[in-house]
N, C-alpha and C positions, 0 to 999 in steps of 0.2 A: 504494500500500500504506500501511498505518497504521504509523507509527513516530515516535520522538522524534528530535530533532536537538539534539545537544549542541555548544555553542560555547565555546571557550576562547581567550582572547587574540586575538580577531578571526578565528579560523579554525574550520572545522568539525572537532570533535574525534571525534565518533562519530555514527552513525545506527543506530537500533534501539530495543529496549526498554531504556531507561536508568533507573537508580535513584540515581545519584550526586546529592549535594546541589548546588543551584545558587543563585547570588545572585539570579536572577530567573527565573521560569517563566512562559511565555506559554501559555495554554490555547488551542490551535488546533483543538479538536474541531469537526468539521463544516466545517473550512476546508481549503484547499489550501496546503501549504507548499512553495514552489518556489524554484529559483535566481532571484536578481534578474535583471531583464530588462536587456539591453544595447541601447541605441539607437545603431545604426550610422551614421545619417545625420541629423545635426542641425547647427545653426549657432550654438552657444552661445559662439563664440570671444570675443565682446565681453561678452555678458551675464554669463558666469561671473565676470568681474572685479568686477562689482557685486552679483551674485546667485549666491553659491557653491552654492546648492541647485539651480540650474538649473530653477527652477519653470517649468512645472508638470509636469515629467516624473516626478519621484519619486512624485508623487501617484498615478501610474498603475503603480507597481511597478518603475520604471526605477531601477537602482542604479549604472549606468555609462553615460556618454555619450561619443560619438566625434564630434568636430567637425573643422573644417579641410577640409570637403568642397568639391568643385566648384572647386578651385584657389584658393579664397579663404581666406587665413589672416592673422593679425596678427603673424606672425614667420616668418622673420627680417625685420627692418625696421631701416632707417637712420633716425635722428631726423628727417631732412628729408622722409621718406616717410610719416609718420604719417597725414596727411590723404589721401594717395593711396590707401593701403590701406583707410582708413575709407570713402572715397567709393565704392570698389568694393563693399564689403560693404553699404553703405547702399542703393545702387541695385539691385543684383542680389537681395539678400535682404530688401529692403523694411523696413529698420530705420531709424527717423528719425535723420538725421545729427546733430541737436541732442543726442539721447541718447548717441550714440557720442562726440561731442566732450566732453560733460560726464562720461561714465561711464568711459571707458578711461583707465587711469593711465599707460600706456606706460612702464613701469619695466623694460624689457628691450630687447635688441637681437637676440640669438641665439634659436634655437628652444629650446635648453636653458634659457636665461634666462626665457623665457615659462613653461615648465613649472615651473621653480623658483618663480616668482611665484605661480602657481596653487596650488602645494603648500602654501602658507602657510595656506590656509583653504578647504576644500572640504566640501560636504555629500555630494554623490555622487562617485563615481570619475570622472575625466575623462581621456580620451585624445584625441590630436589628430594629424591628418595635416599634412604640410607641403605648401603649395599652389604649383602651377606659376606662378600669376600673381604671387605674392609673390616667388618666386625670380627670375623674369624681371625684375621691377621692380628688385630689389636689384642685379642685374648690369647691366642696360641702361638704367636710369633712365627718363626720359620717352620714349625711343625704343622702349621695350617696348610702348607703345600703338600704334606705327605701323609699325616695321620688322619685316618678316616673317622675314628671314633673320638668324640670329645668326652671328657670326664663330666660327671654331673655338676661339679663346681664350675667347670668351663662353660657348660651349657647355661647355667644360671647367670653367669657373668655376661654371656652374649645376649641373653634375653633382657637383662637389665640395661645393657648398652643400647639395645633397640628401643626399649621403653623411654630411656632418657632422650634419645635422638628424636623420637616422635614428639615428646613433650617440648623439646627445644625447637620444633618446627618442621621436621622431616614430614613429607606428605605420605610416606609409606615405606615399605621394605621391599627391596629388589633381590631376586634370586637369578640363578643361571644354571642350566643343565646342558650346555653345549660342550660336548666332550672334546672338541677341537680347540677350546679356548685355553691359552697358556700365556705366561709372561715371556719376557725377552730371553730368559735363560732356558726356556723350554719346559718349565714346570707348569702343571695344570693349575689354573687359578684356584684359590681356596674354596670357592663356592661350588665347584664340581667334584671335590674330593670326598665329602661325606655321603652317607646314604640318605635317601629322601626323608627318613625319620627325623634327622636333624632339622631339615627345613620345616617339616610339620610342627615340630616343637617350637622352633624359633617364631613361627607365624603366630603362635598363641600370645606373643608379646603385644600384638596389635589388638587382640581381644581384651587383654588386660587394660589397655589404655583407652579402648573404645574409639579409636581413630585410625586413619591411614588406609591405604590401598596396598594390596600385594601385587607386585609385578614380577614376571618370570620370563627370561629368555629361553628359547629352544624348548618350550614345554609341550609343543604340539604332539610329538610322537608319544610322549608319556600320557598325555590327556586321552588320546585315542585308545591307547592300550589299557590303561588302568585308572583313568580319572584323576591323574595327578593334580592338575590345576584345581579341579573341584574339591579335592581333599585339602589343598592349601586353604581354600575359602572356608571349608568347614572348620578347620582349626583356628583360623584367624577371625572368623565371623565378620569378615570384611569383604568388600568387592575385590575381584581378581581380574587383572588384564595380563594377557600372555601372548608371546610370539609363537606362531602366527598361523593364520589359515591362508593357504596359498595353493595355486594350481601348479602341479609339476608334471611334465610330459611323461615321465617314467611311471607315474601312478595317477592317471588322468581322472580317476573317480574318487581319489582320497579326499579332495576338498568337500565334496558333497556329503560323504560319510561324516566328516568332521563337523560340518555345519548342522547336520541332523542331530549330532550329540549336543551341540550348543543349544539348539532350539528346545530339545527335550529338557535340558537343565534349567533354562530360563522359565519354561512352563511350570517347572516344579518350584520356582521361587529362588533359584540360585543366581547369584550375581557374578557370573564367571564369563568373561568376554574375550574372544580372540581379537587381536589387532590385525588389520590388513594393511598392506602397503599398496597404494593405488598406482604405483609406477612399476614397470617391469624391473626385476632385480638384475640390473646390469652393472658389472664392475669392470673397470679398465685395469689392466695389469700387464706386467712382464714377468718372466720367470726369475728375474732378479728379486722381485718382491711381490708375492701373491699369497692370498689367504684362502682361495677357493678349494684348496686341497687339504685344509687343516684337519678335517675329520677322518682323513685316511692315514693310518699310522705310518706307513713307509714314506709316503709323500711328505707328511709333516716333518719327519725326522730329516729327510733330505733338504727341505726348504729352510731349515734352521741353520744350514751350513753357509759358508762363504760362497761367492760366485764360483770360485775355483773348485770347491768341494761339491757344489751342486753339479757342475759340468762333469766332474769325474764320475759321480754317481749315475748321471744320465747316460754316460757312455758304457757303463757296466751292464753286460747282458743279463746277469743274475738279478741286478736291481731292477732292470726294465721288466723282467717277468713279474716281480712283486708289484711294481707300479701298475702293470697291466691287469693283474688279478684284482686289484682294488678298484681302479678307475674304469675298467671296462666290464669285468665280470662281477663286480660287487662283492668280492670275497673279503673276509677278515675285517668287515666294517662294523663300527659300533651301532647300537640300536638307533634307528631313525635316519642313519646316513644312507645316501643313495649313490650309485655310480654316476660318473660324469656323462652328461648328454652332449657328446662331441659335436652334434649338429647345431648346438647353441653356443659354441665358443667361436667367435669370429676374429679374423685377422684384420686389425685396423691400421697397422703400420709395419713396414718391413725396412730393414736397414741396408739391404744389398739389392742392387738392381736385378740380379738374377732371380730374386724372390718376389719381385714387385707384382707379378701376375696373380699372386695368391691373395693380394689385398682384397677384402670384401668377402672372401670365401670362409666357410666354416672349416674347422679342423678336419671334420669328416670329409668334406668335399675336397680339400687339399690332398689328404691321404689317398683318396680314391683316384684323383688325377695323377698321382705319383705311382699308383699301383702298390701302395704300402699299407701295412697294418696301421691303425690310427695312432697307436703309441709311438711306433717308429717314425711315422711321418711328423708327428708333433715334436718329438725330442730331436730329431735330425734337424728340423728347421730352427728351433731355438738354439741349438748348439752351433749351427752355421752362423748365427747372428749374435754370438756371445751372450745369449739369454736376454737380448734386448728387443726382441720382436714384440710389438704392441698388439694386445688382444683385448677383446671384450667378452665377458661371460654373461650370458642371458639364460640362466638355468631355469628360472621359475617365474611365475606371475605373468607370462607373456600371452596367455589366451584371453583375448578381449572379451568374448562372451562370458566366460567365467568371472573375469574381473568385474564386469558390470553387475553381475548378480551378487557378488560379494560386497561391493561398495553399497549397493542398494539395500542389502539385508539390514533389518532393524536390530539384528543381534551381533553385528560386528562393529568394531571401533576403528575408525580411520586414523592412521598415523604411521609410525615407524619411518620417519624421515631419516633417522640416524644422523641428523645434522650435527656437525662438529666431530664426526667420526669418519673413518675410512676416507680421509680427506684427499688422498692421492688416487683413490680408486673410483670414487663416485661422489655425486652431489645431489642429495635428496631434499634440499631446502624448499624446492618448489612443489612439494606434495599437495599443498592446499590449492595453489593456482592451477595445478594439473587437474585436480578434481573439478574445479569450476570450469576450466576451459575444455578439457577433453570429455570428461564423464558427464557433465551437465550440458554444456552447449553443443558439443559435437555428437556425442553418443546418446544423449537423453536417457542415461541409465537411472538417474534420479532427478528430482526437481531441484531448482535453485534453493528453495526454502529448506528442503531436507538436507541438502549438502551443507548449508550454513549451520544448521542445527547440529549436524554430526561433527563439524569442525570447531564448534564453539560450546554450546550449552551441554551437549552430551559429555564432552571432556570435563567441563567444570563440575558437572554433577558427579561423575565418577571419582574425581580427585578431591572432592570436598571444598571446592572453591565457590563458596555460597553467594558471593556478590559479583560473580563474573559470568560471562557467557550469554547475557541477554542485554538488550537495550531497554532497560526498565528503570523507572525512577528509583533512585537510591543505589543502583548498581554502579560499580566502577566504570568509568567512561573509557573502556578499551574498544576502539572502533577501527574498522577498515572501510575505506571508500574505494570502490573499484568499478570498472567498466565491464558489464557482463558480455559485451560483444567482442572484447579484445583480451580479456584476462587470460593469462597462461604463463607457462614456464619455458624459458629458452634452453637451448642445449648448453651444457656446461663448457666453460673455458678455464684457462689456467691463470692464476695470479700468484705472485711471490710475496705474500704478506704475513706468513707465520713468523713467530720469533726466530731470529737467525736468518731471515730472508728466504725461508724455504717455501716450496710450492704447495698449493692446495687447489682444488677445483672450486670454481665459483659458478653459481647459477643465478642469472638475472630473471626478473619478472617483467611481464607485460601487463598493462591495464590496471595497475594498482596506483591510485592517485595519492592517497593519504594513509599512513599508519599512525594512529593516535593511541597513546598509552596514558592512562590515568588523566585524561582530559587535555594532554599536551601533544602537539604534533611532533612525532618523532622523525618521521620521514615524509617528505613531500616530493612526489614524482621520483621516488627512489633515493633521494638525497637526504642525508642527515641534517636536521635543522640546528644541531648543537645542543639540543635538550637531552637530559638524562632523567626521565620521569619514572623509570621502572622501580619496582619494589620487590622484595622477596615475598613469595607466597608461602605461608606457613600453616601447618595443621592447627586445629583448634582443640587439641587434646588437653583435658584439664590437668593442672599440675597439683599433685597431692599437697595438702597443707603441712 
């Protein structure tokens, strides 16, 4: 509907036909004025300390970000554990360690201290979950990487640390069950070491404080198999969001079986929601630095080596047989891991002229053209180019019809931008403008109104942000103004703006005129106004007397 939005002192004062004088009036004729978008799954934990705008998310209408996902957080932390937490974040989320070492100020110990530090200067609003890996590291030290069973005393200390963190403002507790996630030393991150019973017990800390949401990475195979995410919710007595429901060509019906489970659970009153990524999961990589093989044991071990060590392993026929068994035949893989779909890995850049004809081909197509087995064709090519061949992995989420159904489902949560992570491989900042441009305007998968609701109010409701997500009198004035006819996300390009001058991928937006945070214009036509109106978003857990 057509109306004016009046803003006073950072909050929506009125919505309707307004005539009161204003210090500034924005003419939004022909535009959509919507609640600011809330990115529920990003990894700005470190970047926010040197980039309080959390670029490039607000360029796409995001006014609030929630990080601390997948068990990885920078608080609570003991001074001697700074490198340990940074090495986890660096390896799992593909953020250069040099940038983390140069950029993170480490002026906190507790979770509340971390939020207090962030509150000094923020462009967007920022909320954070407390991570299981950080909590386990605090309590168990180096043994957190190795010892599966915590003692009863350690378990109670971890639970108390979570309770304290929620009361200090953490929006919830994050877990991770991705068996390929490790630190820079090749050690499994602490969150994947213990049995699931530790996670269930730790989740009861949220029940104790009566606040917070549970988030879990890589929970989907466990949920399908034995209701893992549902059990987390039963122990926590709180909402659960988990990664992720997705189409995969090697199991084309799994997404529907998964969605059926979700629908039955919600019909029974359970608040357990899978997150969906509205963009195809495409990562750029070279074999000098790649994560797509991390869940395959032999590949993972090889990829931890130097360039020279990788090359030697790739030349070894015995190693090739092991690599083939895992990536082609699907042997010796952990639960939930799938072999590589070589038809979906594409060559984007070659370094030698004799290989230039392969650009644009999939690895499967290239190997067939050469008359080779797919592993031999792949490894021969990368060895010929000193592991520098550019490739793009598009393993999952690429079926448009399925994606439209998942986005439109009332039982799924849109998100998983992973903004701030995998910065040299991908750029998911534009998940929101992609939904509005592709899935609303072009595909008609859902209405504009429903898309805005799923990008704003649904997120606020799940994460307990009780005064955000709506343009309603009394609510915080987080607003995005966009052109529905042109809104969209551009293809990523490269910028060298990480600490130390290192490269990351950037994604620009089209059609976003204004991003307004707490009543102040943060961005106008994509340019920063110089304002820093953001605030930390904190839980409302009661503090014991």
